[in-house]
C-alpha positions in Angstrom: 129.9 -136.4 -124.8 128.9 -133.1 -126.4 126.2 -130.7 -125.1 125.4 -127.3 -126.5 122.9 -125.1 -124.8 121.4 -121.9 -126.3 124.2 -121.8 -128.8 124.2 -118.6 -131.0 126.8 -116.9 -133.1 126.5 -113.4 -134.6 129.0 -111.7 -136.9 129.1 -108.2 -138.2 128.6 -108.0 -141.9 128.6 -104.6 -143.7 128.1 -102.9 -140.4 125.0 -105.0 -139.6 124.7 -108.0 -137.3 124.4 -111.4 -139.0 123.1 -114.2 -136.8 124.6 -117.4 -138.2 123.4 -119.7 -135.4 120.2 -119.1 -133.4 119.8 -120.7 -130.0 120.7 -124.2 -130.9 120.5 -127.0 -128.2 122.4 -130.1 -129.1 123.3 -133.4 -127.3 125.6 -136.0 -128.9 126.1 -139.3 -127.1 129.5 -141.0 -126.7 130.6 -143.2 -129.6 127.8 -142.0 -131.9 128.1 -140.9 -135.5 126.2 -137.7 -136.2 125.9 -136.0 -139.6 125.1 -132.3 -139.9 123.5 -131.3 -143.2 122.0 -128.2 -144.7 122.4 -125.6 -147.5 125.3 -123.3 -147.8 125.1 -120.6 -145.2 122.9 -122.6 -142.9 125.6 -122.5 -140.1 127.0 -126.1 -140.4 130.7 -125.2 -140.3 130.1 -122.5 -137.7 128.4 -125.0 -135.4 131.2 -127.5 -135.9 133.8 -124.9 -135.0 131.9 -123.9 -131.8 131.5 -127.5 -130.7 135.3 -128.1 -131.3 136.3 -125.0 -129.4 137.8 -123.4 -132.4 135.6 -120.3 -132.0 133.5 -118.8 -129.1 129.8 -118.4 -129.2 128.1 -115.1 -128.9 125.6 -116.7 -126.5 125.3 -120.2 -125.0 127.7 -122.8 -123.7 129.4 -125.9 -125.1 130.4 -128.8 -122.8 132.7 -131.5 -124.3 133.6 -134.6 -122.3 132.5 -132.8 -119.2 134.6 -129.7 -119.9 133.0 -126.3 -120.2 134.9 -124.8 -123.1 133.9 -121.3 -122.3 135.5 -121.7 -118.9 138.9 -122.4 -120.5 141.5 -119.9 -121.7 142.5 -120.0 -125.3 145.6 -122.0 -124.4 143.4 -124.3 -122.2 141.1 -125.0 -125.2 144.1 -125.7 -127.4 145.5 -128.2 -124.9 142.1 -129.8 -124.5 141.8 -130.2 -128.3 145.2 -131.7 -128.5 144.4 -134.4 -126.0 140.7 -135.1 -126.9 139.8 -134.0 -130.4 140.8 -134.9 -134.0 140.0 -133.0 -137.1 139.5 -133.8 -140.8 138.9 -130.9 -143.2 137.9 -130.7 -146.9 141.2 -129.1 -147.9 143.5 -131.6 -145.9 145.7 -129.0 -144.2 148.8 -131.0 -144.4 152.2 -129.3 -143.8 153.8 -129.2 -147.2 157.4 -129.4 -146.0 156.8 -132.6 -144.0 156.4 -136.1 -145.3 153.3 -138.1 -144.9 154.8 -139.9 -141.9 156.0 -136.6 -140.3 152.6 -135.0 -140.7 151.0 -137.9 -138.8 153.7 -137.6 -136.1 153.1 -133.9 -135.4 150.1 -134.2 -133.1 151.8 -137.0 -131.2 154.8 -134.8 -130.6 152.6 -132.0 -129.3 150.6 -134.1 -127.0 150.6 -133.2 -123.3 148.3 -136.0 -122.1 149.0 -139.6 -121.0 150.9 -142.0 -123.2 149.0 -143.6 -126.1 147.6 -147.0 -125.7 149.4 -148.4 -128.8 152.8 -148.0 -127.1 156.1 -148.0 -128.9 157.7 -144.9 -130.4 155.9 -142.0 -132.0 157.4 -143.0 -135.4 156.2 -146.6 -135.0 152.7 -145.5 -134.0 152.5 -143.0 -136.9 153.6 -145.7 -139.4 151.0 -148.1 -138.1 148.3 -145.6 -138.8 149.6 -144.9 -142.3 149.6 -148.6 -142.9 146.0 -148.8 -141.5 144.9 -146.3 -144.2 146.8 -148.1 -146.9 149.7 -145.6 -147.3 152.6 -147.5 -145.7 154.5 -147.4 -149.0 153.9 -143.6 -149.3 155.3 -142.6 -145.8 158.3 -140.8 -147.2 156.3 -138.8 -149.8 155.5 -135.1 -149.4 151.9 -133.9 -149.9 152.6 -132.5 -153.4 153.6 -136.0 -154.4 150.3 -137.5 -153.3 146.9 -137.6 -154.9 143.9 -135.8 -153.3 142.6 -139.1 -151.9 146.0 -140.0 -150.5 146.3 -136.6 -148.9 142.9 -137.1 -147.2 143.9 -140.5 -145.9 147.1 -139.0 -144.4 144.9 -136.3 -142.8 142.7 -139.1 -141.5 145.6 -140.9 -140.0 146.8 -137.7 -138.4 143.3 -137.0 -137.0 143.4 -140.4 -135.2 147.0 -140.1 -134.1 146.2 -139.1 -130.5 143.4 -141.6 -130.2 140.8 -138.7 -129.9 137.6 -139.1 -128.0 135.9 -137.0 -130.6 136.5 -136.6 -134.4 135.1 -133.5 -136.2 135.0 -133.8 -140.0 134.1 -130.8 -142.2 133.2 -132.0 -145.7 135.9 -134.7 -145.7 134.9 -136.0 -149.1 134.2 -132.6 -150.7 137.3 -132.5 -152.8 137.3 -136.2 -153.7 135.6 -138.3 -156.5 132.8 -140.5 -155.3 134.8 -143.8 -155.2 137.7 -142.3 -153.3 135.3 -140.4 -151.0 133.5 -143.6 -150.2 136.8 -145.3 -149.3 137.6 -142.4 -147.0 134.2 -142.6 -145.3 134.6 -146.4 -144.8 138.0 -145.7 -143.1 136.4 -143.1 -140.9 133.7 -145.5 -139.9 136.2 -148.4 -139.2 138.5 -146.2 -137.1 135.4 -144.7 -135.3 134.3 -148.2 -134.4 137.7 -149.6 -133.4 138.7 -146.6 -131.3 135.1 -145.9 -130.0 135.4 -142.3 -131.1 132.5 -140.0 -131.2 132.1 -138.7 -134.8 130.5 -135.4 -135.8 130.6 -134.8 -139.6 129.4 -131.9 -141.7 128.5 -132.8 -145.3 126.5 -131.8 -148.4 126.4 -135.5 -149.4 123.1 -137.0 -148.4 124.3 -140.5 -149.2 127.2 -140.0 -146.7 124.8 -138.5 -144.1 122.6 -141.6 -144.5 125.4 -143.7 -143.1 125.4 -141.8 -139.8 123.4 -142.9 -136.7 121.7 -139.5 -136.8 121.3 -136.7 -139.3 120.7 -133.2 -138.0 119.5 -130.6 -140.6 120.2 -126.9 -140.2 118.5 -124.0 -142.0 119.1 -120.3 -141.3 121.1 -121.2 -138.2 118.4 -123.4 -136.6 117.9 -127.1 -136.3 114.9 -128.0 -138.5 115.1 -131.8 -138.2 116.8 -134.6 -136.3 116.5 -138.1 -137.8 115.9 -140.8 -136.6 113.9 -140.4 -133.4 112.5 -137.0 -134.2 109.4 -135.6 -132.5 107.8 -132.3 -133.4 105.5 -130.4 -131.1 102.3 -128.8 -132.3 103.6 -125.4 -131.1 106.3 -123.4 -132.9 107.8 -126.3 -134.8 110.1 -127.2 -131.8 112.2 -130.3 -132.3 112.1 -132.3 -129.1 115.0 -134.5 -128.0 114.5 -138.2 -128.4 115.2 -140.9 -125.8 118.9 -140.6 -126.4 118.9 -136.9 -125.6 119.2 -136.0 -129.3 118.5 -132.4 -129.9 116.1 -129.6 -129.5 115.9 -126.4 -131.5 114.5 -123.2 -129.9 111.3 -121.9 -131.3 111.6 -119.3 -134.1 112.2 -115.8 -133.0 109.6 -113.2 -133.9 112.1 -111.3 -136.0 113.1 -114.3 -138.1 116.6 -115.4 -139.0 119.1 -112.9 -140.2 119.6 -113.1 -143.9 
């Protein structure tokens, strides 16, 4: 479903190059649930953005659902995301002037792909999703009238509105208390299972990461572990892909990672 090869990203910081990702190779199987963890500054969110086509790598390629993202124009990537990808962010990103129902309807109205399998009108489909996340009675409320947990559930319903093949989630429980965060994660898992969506999630929460099928750890822009099914060679600390085509991290460069 997702394949990254030799993926690197370098930014300029204070006039000096800062290598945030360093030659990462990554393979995510369809319908799997993968958690990406690591300390702040390890490259987690940068990796997620590159895999989703929100940013372009300095080096390497990303192929998603058979589509080489680097071969697409910016408009082409936007269209591809609209038809194939859902997003859940830590800060919700709801449109404040739209109700909960209208926020969920937005991606459906922008969709260029084939009709959704749930049939019916866009409003009906959006209402069904809100009911699915327990917010049917809050459909007419604006984001400012909702709690943080409710806003994240609206964002989750919106993320699944176009029946995405892949869901990217960046710290989806970061602004929530533990009980509410657990509820949101359970909803993500249920929707992931029901819609057979591939899920790639960035988190600092190791308890949340433990619920994933695989946990990939980053440090200084490199993959340092991939659990379960990890095998490490005797030379250079290279992580070798498992039988499911898990992940491999390039051997450390002589210069070491940019700090």
